[in-house]
C-alpha positions as CSV (number, residue, x, y, z in Angstrom):
1,M,-2.9,12.4,-4.8
2,E,0.9,12.5,-4.9
3,K,2.6,11.3,-8.0
4,F,4.1,7.4,-7.5
5,E,7.9,7.4,-7.9
6,G,8.3,3.9,-7.4
7,P,9.0,1.3,-4.8
8,K,11.0,1.9,-1.6
9,V,12.4,-0.6,0.5
10,Y,12.4,0.7,4.5
11,G,13.9,-1.9,6.2
12,A,13.0,-5.1,7.7
13,V,10.6,-6.2,10.9
14,T,10.4,-8.7,13.0
15,V,6.9,-10.0,14.3
16,G,6.9,-9.8,17.8
17,G,5.7,-12.4,20.6
18,R,2.2,-10.9,20.1
19,G,2.4,-10.5,16.2
20,Q,3.1,-6.6,16.1
21,V,5.4,-5.1,14.2
22,V,7.2,-1.9,14.1
23,I,6.6,0.3,11.1
24,P,9.8,1.9,10.6
25,A,10.2,5.6,11.7
26,D,11.3,6.8,7.9
27,L,8.6,5.3,6.7
28,R,6.5,6.7,9.5
29,S,7.4,10.0,8.8
30,T,7.1,9.9,5.0
31,F,3.6,8.8,5.2
32,K,2.8,10.7,8.4
33,I,2.1,7.7,9.9
34,K,1.1,8.5,14.0
35,S,0.4,6.8,16.4
36,G,-3.7,5.6,16.9
37,D,-4.2,6.0,13.0
38,K,-6.1,3.5,11.2
39,L,-4.4,0.9,8.4
40,I,-6.0,-1.4,6.6
41,V,-4.1,-4.8,6.3
42,F,-4.7,-6.4,2.8
43,A,-3.0,-10.2,1.2
44,K,-2.7,-12.3,-1.9
45,Q,-2.7,-15.7,-0.5
46,G,0.3,-17.0,0.5
47,E,2.2,-14.3,-1.3
48,M,2.6,-10.7,0.1
49,I,0.7,-8.9,2.7
50,G,0.3,-4.8,2.5
51,L,-0.6,-1.6,4.2
52,I,-2.5,1.6,3.7
53,Q,-3.9,4.2,5.6
54,A,-7.4,4.0,5.7
55,N,-8.0,7.7,5.2
56,R,-6.2,7.1,1.8
57,L,-8.1,4.0,1.0
58,N,-10.3,6.0,-1.3
59,D,-7.7,7.6,-3.3
60,F,-6.6,4.0,-3.7
61,L,-9.2,2.1,-5.2
62,S,-9.5,5.6,-7.1
63,H,-6.2,5.0,-8.4
64,M,-6.5,1.4,-8.7
65,S,-9.6,1.5,-11.2
66,Q,-7.7,4.5,-13.7
67,V,-4.8,1.4,-13.5
68,M,-7.1,-1.1,-14.3
69,A,-9.1,0.9,-17.1
70,A,-5.4,1.6,-18.8
71,V,-4.9,-2.4,-18.7
72,K,-8.6,-3.1,-20.4
73,K,-7.9,-0.1,-23.3
74,I,-4.6,-1.9,-24.0
75,K,-6.2,-5.5,-23.7
76,Q,-8.4,-4.9,-26.4
77,A,-6.4,-2.7,-28.6
78,D,-4.2,-6.6,-28.7
79,K,-7.5,-8.0,-30.2
C-alpha cells in the first residue's frame, strides 16, 4: 500500500440534475480511475461523503484496522 501523504483538495464538483458528479481529472489520473470502475460511496450522516475504489476496499479496511489497534493501545496506556 502506498504511503499516505496527507489530505489533498482536488477541487469542487457540482451535482447535476440527475445527481451525478464529475470526478476531477487530476484525481482520476492520480488514482487511475477510469470509465466503468466501481466506487464505493460511504458517509457519516450529516457530516461527510467519501468514495473509495471497490478494488482497494480490502487495503483500506486493513489500514483502518491497524489505525484502530494503535488507538486502542494509546487508550490502554493512558489508563
